N, C-alpha and C positions, 0 to 999 in steps of 0.2 A: 472652567474645565466639563463637568459635568456636560453642560450645553454643548459644548466642542462636540464631545464624543458622539453624545445625542444626535446631534447633525450630521457628523460624520458617517457613524454608519447607519444612520436614516433608520432607526427601528419602526418606528409609525408607519412608513414607507411598506415595510417589511412584514407590517402584521405581528410584530413580536414585542418582548420584553425584556428588561435586563436581566431579570430572574432567570427566565427561560435560556436566554443567552450564556448567562452565567454557569448554569446547572449543565448546560452542554458541553462547555468548554471543559468543565471537572469531568465528565464523561469521557468525552474524549482524549483526555490528557491520561488519566488512570487506566482505558483499553489500551492505548499506545505505547504506553511507560516502558512495557517488557523491552521495546528496542533498546532502552539504554543498557540493557544487561546481555542480551544476545549478539547485537551488533558487533560491539568490541570483542567478545570470544571469537566471533567469525573473522572480524578483522586481525586478530592475532594468529589465525591460521595462514594469512598472508604473510606474516612479520611485522606486521604492527604492534607496537609494543601496546600491551593493555589499557595503561593511562591514557594515552596518545589517541587511541580508538574511543576511550570513554569521552575525552572532551571535544573530538572530532564530532563525535554524533550528537552531543549538547550543541555545539555551536550550529552546526549543519540543521539542525530540527530547528532552535530558536529563530535562525534566518530565515529558514522557508515557511516557517509559521508566521512569523514577522510580515515577511512581503505578502503572503495570501490576505493577511486581515487588513494591511494597509494598502496594499495597491490592488486587490481585487474584491475585498470585503465579503469574503465568500468562507463558509464553516467548514472548509477542507484542511486536515492535519497533512504538514509535508515533515515527512521522516525517511533516514534511509529503506530503504525496500527490502522486504525477505525477499529471497529469491536472487535478486541483481547482486545484493552482497556476496551469496554465495557463487555467483559468476565470477564475480571479482578475485575470491579467494581461491577458488578451486580448478577453475577453468584458465584465466587470465593468469594468474601467479605459479599455480602448481602445476599445471596440465601446458599450458603456452608456454612458460617460461619466464614471463616478465616479472622483474623486480616489483615490489610494492609500489614504489615510487613510478617506474613507468605505469602502471597501472591507475595510480592517480591521473598522470596525463592524459593517459586515455579517458576517463572520466571526464575530464575539463574539455578536452576537444569533441566528444561527444556531448556536452553540454553545447559548446557554440554551435555545432551542427542543429542541434535542436531547437535554440534560441533562431536561429537563421528562420527555420521551418515554423518558426512559431511567429515573428513578426512580419512575414512575407504572406504576401495571398495564399501561398501554398497551404499554409495553416487552415485557413477557411475552406479552402477545397479539398483538403482531406477528410475534413469532419464532414463537409455536404456529399461527398462520396460515399460516404459509408450509409449501407442502409438501414432503414430503421428496425427491422427484424432484427438487424446484427448487433444494433445499438442496445434494445431490450435483450438479448442474449448476452451482451458483455454484465450487464446489470443482474440479472440472475445467477451466470457462472460465479461471478464475485460473492454473493450471496452464498452459493454452495461451499465456493473455497472458505469464506469466513465459517460456517457452519462447521466444515471440516476439522480447519484448525482448531475450534471451541470442542471438538469432542474428543480429539489428540489431548489437547491442554486438560481436558477434565477426565482423562482417562478410561471415558466411555467405550473407546475402541483402541485397539492398540495393534502392532503390527503381525502380522501371520505366515509362517513359512510356506503354510498350504494355500491360504485364499489371499495373500497379502494385507487385507485388512480383515480382521474378526472382532466382537465382541470384548471389550473388556472385563476384568474381574469387579463385577457392580457392590461386591461385598468389600473394597478396599475402603477405607476412611476417604481418600481423596474424590474418588466416584460417588461414594454417598453425598460427601459435602457438593460437589457439582449438582448432584442432581436434585438435592434440595433447595442450591440456590437457582439453578434452573426455575423451579416449581414457583419461589419466592418472588423470582426477576419476573417470571410469564404474568404472573399474576397483578403484579403492580404495574406491569407495561398496561394490560388489556383495562386495569382498572384505571388506566390514563393518569397516574398518582405522580406528580411533580417529580420528577429526578428519579424516579423509579428503578432505571439502568442503573444509576449511581449507587442507592441504595442497596440493589441485589449484589452488586460488587460485592460493597462492604460487608453484606452477609455472607458472602461465601468466602472472603476471608476468614470473619471469626468462625464460622461452620468449620473450615477447615483448619484452622489453628487449633479449635477446640475437639477435632475427632481425632487429628494426628499428632497432636500432644506437642507439636514443634514450630516455634516461634525463631527463625533466624535469617539473616540478613544473607543474600547470595551476592552482595557485590563486596569484593576484598578492598582493603585500602588503597587509596589512588596515590603514585608515586608522581608527586609535584615537579621532579627530573624529566619525567618523561613525556609529561601533559603536550607538550608544544612540538615533539619529535616530529609528527608529521605534517606540521602546517608548513604550507607553500614548500613542500618537498617533490614534487614531481617532476620527474625526468622526459623529456620530451625526444622519443627516440624515431624521430620522425621516417628515419631510412631504413626502417625495420618492416619487412611484411607482416609479420605475426602481430605488430603494433596495429597496424590500419585494418588487420583481420578482426582485432580484438573491436576498435573503431566504430566497426559496420556492426558489427552485433550489437554492442551497448547502446550505441544511436539507434538502431530499431527498437528495442526495447523501451528505451525512456522515451522515446517519441509516441509508441504507441499504447504503451501501457498506460500511462499519464493520459491518453487520449479517451482511452476507453473508461479508465475509473472515474474521471471528470465528467466523462458523458452520462454513466451510470448513476453517479452519487449525487451531482450539483444540483442543490432544490432550482435555482434560477438559472437557464441555461442560457441566460444573456451574458453571463459572470462567466462564460466559458474561455473566451479570448484573452482575458487577463489574466485569469488563473490557469491557464495553458504557457502563458509567458514566465507567469512567475515560477511554475516547476521546471522551467528552460534554465532560467537565472537560478534557482537554488540547484542545481544540476552543477553548473558551472563551480558555484560556490562550495559544494560538498568537496571536489577535487581540489580546490584551495585548503581547504579546515584538513583534510585528510582522511576522508571516508568514502565508502562506494556512494553512489548516487541516490539523492533522497525524491522520491516520488509524493505524487499525492495518493494518501495509504487509503487501503479500503477501509482500516478501521475508523474513518473518518464518519463513515455511516451510523456510529454510534452517537457522535455529536447532531447529526441531522436526526436521527430517530429521536432524540431528546429532545427537538425541538429549534435547533440552530438553522438560521436563516443568513445572518451576516458574520462581519469577520471578525465578530468577539468571539465566540469559541476559538478560533485559530491563535486571536490574542491572548487568550489565558493560557492555552496549550504553551504558547511561546515563553511566559512567563513563568508557568510551572517547569518546565523545561529548564528555564535560566535557575530557579531556585533551587532545582535538583542537583545541582553542583554540592549545596552545602547540607543535602537530604540523601544522599545516595544509599548510605546505610538501612536507612528507615523506607524508601523506593523497594528496596531490594528484600524486604519482609514480606512485601505481597506477593501469596503462593501464586505459581504458574498457572492454576486452574482457575484463578479468580475471574478472570476476563472470561471464561468459557461461556457460564451461562449468557452474557451479551452478545458475544458472537452467533452462538447459536440461533438467540430471538432475533436478532439481527438480519442472519441471514435467511430466516423463514420470512419476514417481511420484506425482502427483497424479491421473492419468487414471486410474488405478484408479477412481475415484469412479463413471466410467460403467458398472460393473458393476452398481450398486444402483440402475441407473434401468431400469423396467419400459416398455423400448420398445415390446415387446407391446402396451400400450397405450398409442395415437399419442395421446390426450387427455393424456398424463401425459410420456408421453416428448419430442415436438415442442416444446411449452414450454423442457424441460430443452434440449433440443437449440439452441434459440433462444440461448440464454443462454451456453452451450459454444461458438457461435459467434461471436455477437455483442460477447462481453467482448475477445476479441484483434482482432476487425475492425474495431472500432470505437476500440482502445484505453482502452477505460473500462469499470472493472467497473459502475457506476451505469447506463450506455446498457444494459450487457449487462443486466443485471436488470432494467430497464425493459421490454424487449422479450419477454422470459421471463414477466414478471409480467402483462402486458398480455394476452398469449396465452393464459393459462392459463385464467382464469374463459371466454374466447370458445370456448376449444376443448369444454370443458365442457358450455358450454351446448349446441354442435353435435352432441354426442352424447344430450342428452338428461338431461345428470348435474349440471346448474347447481345443484340445489339440496346437491350434495356439498362445495360451495365455501363456505368460510366467509364470512360477511357482509363480514367485516374485509378479506379479501383483494379482493373487489372495489373498497373504498376504496381499497387501496393500488393496486390497477391504477387507478385515477380518478385518483390523485396520480401517478401515473406520465405518465401520459397526458397532464395540466397541465403536470409539468414538462416533457416533450417539447415541449411549443406554447410555453411558456414559454422555454424555452431556445432555441428557433426565433426568436422574437419579439425577445429579448435580442440574440443574435447579430445581427440586421439593424438 
């Protein structure tokens, strides 16, 4: 069995080891495990029973990560996406008026359209049409988003009625634990300590428990009778205009958010085509299991930063997500701020991509800047991409270089513009 796995994942050719890959897997799981707590709560606001949401989240994550490990052999974590789950619950269901069963049908339909894109030459054309400057902007933008999330989770910044965000109360126990954990995590990372990110996570846990004096689970008891209520419950209302408006918006998000994340985080770009297909199939599976779409998560950067190069981190994450069915109360003990230092450090490392953006050419630099700024400020990778992709052909046209823009990129920009309009209409 060992030789089979060694041959399948081809660790030698990737220049890695079992120890490094396994540590990357554990790091990726604990960085993304929060989705077990957060996603079901958001789905509950759409009407999906909490226990059903928990099981759907676990099932979709297990299948997505397994596909990524065994089909693409890539170290990407596939979990229900933050932001798109809010779109599902608060826009599709609460604003647009679809039932959650119809919302799941939207997920499946969008996944099918996504898969058609991924398995046809269109997927390759889309990838080639995206300028290098925008790709580097996507990586940096995702890094800033991770940092922003980490600062929020660690209570280092807080909401403000005057300036939108402001410095948090650094004298609070959670903030002190986060800053201490950040110092330890950064030290371990800079010293290239094996498993340093994972050690930093557990250190922050201990510091938070010690300073707050609270060790309690945030997972309520799972109701076995509710577990399967969302499975295969999609209601296809194909004759309703709101249904197709929702399909259009969600398809745009899953197609381009996965493209952006995979382009920015995959250590080996040759694995992009297979990984892209995996995210499409996983989107369809999400709707069947009863959750909002899974995506290639930005949190995958933690496993990649820990040295993950093969599908082993995704396989480890899948196994741990499956095992979490039995350990939900234990996972619930992990404080929300424990992953903050990891996200902040990883975000900082991803910012090095700005070095490859030719800011001396404003027609290249400004659209990339919009992506970098708008991804964290809108808390949405898809919305950040929209602003950058729309600005790129406009900037090129302004300097008389409109012929240098691939024709497909004009179509992409137009679709992003339509998506922003459609999303605005859906939201109202």
